[in-house]
C-alpha positions in Angstrom: 7.4 -14.6 -12.7 4.1 -16.1 -11.9 1.3 -14.6 -13.2 -2.1 -14.8 -11.4 -5.7 -13.6 -12.5 -8.9 -12.2 -10.6 -11.9 -13.7 -8.3 -14.0 -12.2 -5.7 -12.5 -11.4 -2.2 -14.1 -12.9 1.1 -15.3 -10.6 3.9 -12.9 -8.8 5.7 -12.3 -9.2 9.4 -10.9 -6.7 12.3 -7.2 -5.5 11.7 -4.6 -8.1 12.8 -1.1 -7.2 14.0 1.4 -7.0 11.1 3.3 -10.0 10.3 7.2 -10.4 9.4 6.9 -12.6 6.5 3.9 -14.2 4.5 2.3 -16.8 6.6 0.4 -19.4 4.7 -2.8 -17.7 5.4 -1.2 -14.4 4.3 -0.2 -16.3 0.9 -4.0 -17.9 0.7 -5.5 -14.2 0.7 -3.2 -13.0 -1.9 -4.1 -16.2 -4.2 -7.8 -15.1 -3.2 -7.6 -12.7 -6.0 -7.2 -15.2 -8.6 -9.8 -16.9 -10.8 -8.5 -20.5 -9.3 -6.7 -19.5 -6.0 -6.0 -23.1 -5.4 -3.9 -23.7 -8.2 -2.4 -20.5 -8.0 -1.3 -21.1 -4.4 0.3 -24.0 -5.4 2.3 -22.5 -8.1 3.5 -19.9 -6.1 4.6 -22.1 -3.4 6.3 -24.5 -5.5 8.3 -21.0 -6.6 8.3 -18.9 -3.2 11.1 -17.0 -4.1 9.3 -15.7 -7.4 7.5 -12.5 -7.3 3.8 -12.8 -8.7 1.3 -10.3 -10.7 -2.0 -10.0 -8.8 -5.2 -8.7 -10.0 -6.5 -5.7 -8.2 -10.2 -4.7 -7.4 -11.6 -7.7 -5.7 -9.4 -9.0 -2.8 -7.6 -5.5 -2.8 -7.0 -2.3 -4.1 -3.2 -0.8 -4.2 -1.9 2.9 -3.7 1.1 3.2 -5.2 3.3 6.3 -3.7 6.9 7.2 -3.5 9.0 5.4 -1.5 9.8 8.0 1.1 6.0 9.6 1.2 4.8 5.9 1.5 7.5 5.0 4.7 5.8 8.2 6.4 2.3 7.5 5.3 3.0 3.9 7.1 4.5 5.7 10.1 1.5 8.1 10.2 -1.0 5.3 9.5 0.4 3.2 12.9 1.1 6.4 15.1 -1.7 8.4 14.7 -4.4 6.6 12.6 -6.3 3.3 12.2 -3.3 1.0 11.2 -2.5 -0.2 7.6 -2.9 -3.2 5.6 0.0 -5.2 4.0 2.6 -3.0 2.6 5.2 -3.7 0.0 8.2 -2.0 -1.7 8.8 -2.3 -5.5 11.3 -0.6 -7.8 11.6 2.2 -5.4 7.8 2.6 -5.1 5.7 1.5 -2.0 2.6 -0.1 -2.7 0.0 0.4 0.1 -2.9 -2.8 -0.2 -6.3 -1.1 0.4 -10.0 -2.2 0.7 -11.5 -3.1 -2.7 -13.0 0.3 -4.2 -10.3 2.7 -2.9 -8.9 3.4 -5.9 -11.8 4.5 -7.6 -12.9 7.0 -4.8 -9.3 8.1 -3.2 -8.9 10.3 -6.7 -12.5 11.7 -6.3 -11.2 12.5 -2.7 -8.4 14.4 -3.9 -9.9 16.3 -6.4 -12.7 17.5 -3.9 -9.3 18.4 -1.5 -8.0 20.3 -4.3 -4.3 22.0 -4.8 -3.4 24.8 -2.4 -5.2 26.7 -1.2 -7.6 23.7 -0.6 -10.9 23.8 -0.7 -10.9 21.9 2.9 -8.1 24.0 4.3 -5.4 21.2 3.9 -2.1 21.9 3.0 -1.0 19.7 -0.2 2.4 21.0 -2.2 2.1 21.3 -6.2 5.0 19.4 -5.9 3.9 16.1 -4.5 2.4 14.0 -7.2 -1.2 12.0 -6.5 -0.8 8.6 -5.5 -1.3 6.1 -8.3 -4.1 4.0 -7.8 -4.6 0.4 -9.1 -8.2 -0.9 -9.2 -10.6 -3.1 -11.0 -8.9 -4.0 -14.4 -5.4 -3.5 -13.0 -2.6 -5.5 -11.8 0.5 -5.3 -9.5 3.6 -7.2 -9.0 4.1 -8.3 -5.3 7.1 -9.5 -3.8 7.9 -13.3 -3.2 6.6 -15.5 -0.5 10.4 -15.6 1.0 12.6 -12.6 1.4 14.9 -12.5 -1.2 17.6 -10.1 -2.6 16.2 -7.9 -5.5 13.8 -5.0 -6.1 10.6 -6.2 -4.0 10.3 -6.6 -0.6 7.4 -6.8 2.1 7.3 -4.1 4.9 3.8 -5.2 6.2 3.8 -8.9 5.0 0.0 -10.5 4.9 -0.3 -13.0 7.7 -4.1 -13.4 7.7 -6.6 -15.1 5.2 -8.8 -11.9 5.9 -6.7 -8.9 6.9 -7.9 -5.5 7.5 -7.6 -2.9 5.0 -7.7 0.6 5.3 -10.1 2.7 2.8 -9.9 5.4 1.0 -10.5 8.3 4.0 -7.9 6.7 5.8 -5.3 7.0 2.9 -6.6 10.3 2.1 -5.7 11.6 5.6 -2.6 9.6 5.5 -1.4 11.2 2.3 -2.4 14.9 3.0 -0.6 14.9 6.3 2.5 12.9 4.9 2.7 15.4 2.1 2.7 18.0 4.1 5.3 17.0 6.5 7.5 16.1 3.1 7.0 20.0 2.2 8.2 21.4 5.7 11.1 18.8 5.5 12.3 20.2 2.5 11.5 23.5 3.3 13.1 23.2 6.8 16.5 21.7 5.1 16.6 24.7 2.8 17.1 27.0 5.8 19.5 24.5 7.6 16.6 23.7 10.3 16.2 20.1 12.1 15.0 17.5 9.4 12.7 14.5 10.4 14.4 11.2 10.1 12.7 9.3 7.3 14.7 6.6 7.7 13.0 5.2 10.8 11.7 1.7 10.3 9.1 -0.1 12.5 
């Protein structure tokens, strides 16, 4: 496993279409999270089938949620929201790459929303755990540059040196709506009602 360590991120540009695999530009963006991006990228490109540990808080933050909930959040962000940044699966969890600062701001927003009955009127079931937010001082394991069998894979792979990344407001909206739908799914299933097909893939 390649271990990489942190440095400041470049300014972000507008959202680009999601890549199906990590491009050279996308790999350069991931490596920009490191103290020595050029060396980190060279090491990673020598071992493209190896995952890497990347620091958060400079180039990106990461919001970590259960896989089914994360899949629904992705669907909502693309179908009804502003879109999403890179997203990956690692050991049964969804990693949503977000704008730096999201890891600090999102828990505060969720705290303001509160548990049901929520302060804002949104429905958030007690059985839905809050997202795990990785920010400055944290690190996450990201999938290899190339698709390989294993517990990690890209769902939306980095394809740009400056990808568009959602912020805390977009993640709050997607989480609340996905959690509300998830509650509705399980309650409907208990009544033998139709269940949303969470296996849908883009």
